[in-house]
N, C-alpha and C positions, 0 to 999 in steps of 0.2 A: 438404542442410544449409540451414537457414533463416538469412536475414540478421538482424542485430540488430533492425532496425525491424520485421521480420515477427515475430520472437520477442517483442518488446515488445507487439505487438498482441494476442498470445495471453495476456498477463498479466491478472489481474483488474483492474478499474478502480480507480483511486486514489480514496479517499474524498473527497467534496467538502467543502472547508472552509466552515464556516458564516460567514455575514456578521455583522457587528457587530449588526445589527438583529434577528438570529435569537435573540439572548440577551435574556431578559426582565429581567435585572438583579435578579432576585428572590432570589438566594442559594440557588438550587436545589441539592439534594444532588449531583445529576449535571447539570451545565450542558451545553449543546450543545457547548461547547468542550472539556469533559472527555471527552464521548463521541467527539468528533472525534479527539482525541489518542489515545484508546484504539484506535479503529478504524484510525488511521494506523499506530500501532505494530504492530498485527496484520497490516495490509497489508504493511508493510515486511518483517516476518518471513516472510510467505508468499511474497513476491516473491523474497527471498533464498533461500528453500528451493527454489522452482521453478528459479531460475537455477543453483543448486548441482546440482540433479538433472540439468539439461540439460548442464551442463559435464561431469558424470560420464559421461553417456551419450555425449557427443561426444569424451571423452578429452582435454579441454583445460582449462586453469585458468580459474576464473571471474574476471570482471572488469568 
């Protein structure tokens, strides 16, 4: 059985938040911050899915 820290190391990397200067302030249809929020939401969903699958395999509640 893997420890929590080992298990977390096997998760996909969290998206890197853009810096303020990464935005051109040009009113882009998809700003770097919009893309980050989308990627972060997808990452959170994937991490939750992986953790739920692990909990199911290990027969313990997720948390």
